[in-house]
matplotlib code that plots the C-alpha trace (Angstrom):
import matplotlib.pyplot as plt

x = [-23.8, -23.4, -21.5, -20.9, -19.4, -18.4, -20.1, -20.8, -23.8, -23.1, -23.4, -21.6, -18.4, -16.7, -16.6, -14.2, -10.4, -8.8, -5.3, -3.5, -0.9, 0.3, 0.1, 1.6, 1.3, 0.5, -1.0, -4.7, -5.6, -8.3, -6.8, -3.0, -3.4, -1.3, -3.3, -3.0, -3.7, -4.2, -5.0, -5.3, -7.6, -10.7, -10.9, -13.9, -13.0, -10.3, -11.1, -10.2, -13.5, -12.4, -9.5, -9.9, -8.3, -9.0, -7.8, -8.3, -6.8, -4.9, -6.5, -9.4, -12.5, -14.7, -12.9, -14.3, -12.7, -13.1, -13.5, -13.1, -13.8, -13.0, -15.3, -15.6, -13.3, -9.7, -6.9, -4.5, -7.1, -9.3, -9.2, -10.5, -13.6, -14.8, -14.5, -16.3, -15.4, -17.7, -17.1, -18.3, -17.8, -17.3, -18.6, -19.3, -22.9, -23.8, -20.5, -21.6, -19.9, -21.8, -21.1, -22.7, -22.6, -21.5, -21.2, -17.7, -16.9, -17.2, -14.2, -11.6, -9.5, -9.0, -9.4, -9.7, -6.5, -8.1, -11.8, -13.6, -16.5, -17.6, -20.8, -23.6, -25.3, -28.4, -26.4, -26.0, -28.7, -31.9, -30.3, -29.3, -25.7, -26.0, -25.7, -22.6, -20.9, -21.7, -20.4, -17.1, -16.9, -17.6, -14.8, -12.4, -13.6, -13.2, -9.7, -6.7, -5.3, -8.5, -8.3, -7.5, -10.8, -12.8, -11.3, -12.9, -16.3, -14.9]
y = [-3.1, -0.3, 2.8, 5.5, 9.0, 9.8, 12.8, 14.8, 17.0, 19.5, 18.8, 21.9, 20.9, 24.1, 22.7, 19.9, 20.2, 18.3, 17.1, 15.9, 13.2, 11.9, 11.8, 9.8, 9.3, 6.0, 4.5, 3.9, 0.2, 0.7, 3.3, 3.5, 7.2, 9.0, 8.9, 11.1, 9.7, 11.9, 10.7, 12.1, 12.5, 14.6, 16.0, 17.4, 19.3, 17.2, 13.9, 12.2, 11.1, 9.7, 9.0, 9.8, 8.4, 10.1, 9.0, 10.4, 10.3, 13.5, 15.7, 13.4, 14.8, 12.3, 9.5, 10.9, 10.3, 8.0, 9.4, 6.8, 7.4, 5.2, 6.4, 5.4, 5.4, 6.5, 7.0, 4.8, 2.6, 2.1, -0.9, -1.7, -3.4, 0.1, 1.5, 1.1, 2.0, 4.3, 4.7, 7.7, 8.2, 11.8, 12.7, 15.8, 15.9, 18.9, 20.4, 20.2, 18.2, 15.2, 12.5, 9.1, 6.7, 3.3, -0.1, -0.4, -3.3, -1.1, 1.1, -1.4, -0.8, -2.9, -1.2, -4.3, -3.5, -0.3, -1.0, -4.2, -3.7, -2.0, -0.2, -0.7, 2.3, 1.5, 1.8, 5.5, 6.9, 7.8, 7.3, 9.7, 9.0, 10.5, 14.2, 13.4, 11.5, 14.2, 16.9, 15.0, 14.5, 18.2, 19.2, 16.9, 18.2, 21.8, 21.2, 22.8, 19.5, 18.8, 22.0, 20.0, 18.2, 21.3, 23.0, 20.4, 22.1, 25.6]
z = [1.2, 3.7, 2.6, 5.1, 4.9, 8.5, 10.1, 6.9, 7.4, 4.6, 0.9, -0.2, -2.1, -0.9, 2.6, 1.6, 1.3, -1.6, -1.0, -4.2, -3.4, -6.7, -10.5, -13.3, -17.1, -18.6, -21.8, -22.2, -22.4, -25.0, -27.4, -26.6, -26.0, -23.4, -20.1, -17.0, -13.5, -10.4, -6.8, -3.3, -0.4, 0.5, 4.0, 5.9, 9.1, 10.7, 9.1, 5.8, 4.3, 0.9, -1.4, -5.1, -8.2, -11.6, -15.0, -18.5, -22.0, -22.5, -25.2, -25.9, -24.3, -26.2, -24.3, -21.0, -17.6, -14.6, -11.1, -8.5, -4.8, -1.8, 0.9, 4.6, 7.6, 7.2, 9.6, 11.6, 13.1, 10.0, 7.7, 4.3, 5.7, 6.6, 3.1, -0.3, -3.8, -5.8, -9.6, -11.6, -15.3, -16.5, -20.0, -21.9, -23.0, -25.2, -24.2, -20.5, -17.8, -16.5, -13.9, -14.3, -11.4, -12.5, -10.9, -9.4, -11.6, -14.7, -13.6, -14.8, -11.7, -8.6, -5.3, -3.2, -1.2, 0.2, 0.0, 1.0, -1.3, -4.5, -5.0, -7.5, -9.1, -7.1, -3.8, -4.6, -6.9, -5.1, -1.6, 1.2, 0.2, -3.3, -2.2, -0.2, -3.1, -5.6, -3.2, -2.8, -6.6, -7.1, -4.8, -6.7, -10.1, -9.0, -7.6, -9.4, -10.6, -12.6, -14.7, -17.9, -17.6, -16.7, -19.8, -22.0, -21.7, -22.7]

ax = plt.figure().add_subplot(projection="3d")
ax.plot(x, y, z, "-o")
ax.set_aspect("equal")
plt.show()
């Protein structure tokens, strides 16, 4: 599988703009807890480089969170065949925040309408793509709408 992040030459999360576009509450499939969902886009310079979808059980840091990215080409002329899904699980380990790249199939969400492929952990870890994915995730994690998750490690 080929995953691309168009013309990103910097890996500093502060160079990205996070644009939240929606949120909703739901119920967790595994524990029936109240769940928060947030989604939006990540931009670099004048281009959209990813969409993000984050979900977590409210008030349950031990439950963790899922950060899903759809990376690749965006815009009026782009289609799902030019995008891929990347799944990361967020967990507190020794009260510190940690992101674990997972196979897309483990995310328990379907992104097939907006991404033609899902990634495997080995597609990301140890590749040139890893610093870009982690920079995008850091930008989303540090955005204002993720404050509840950041507060877990306080």
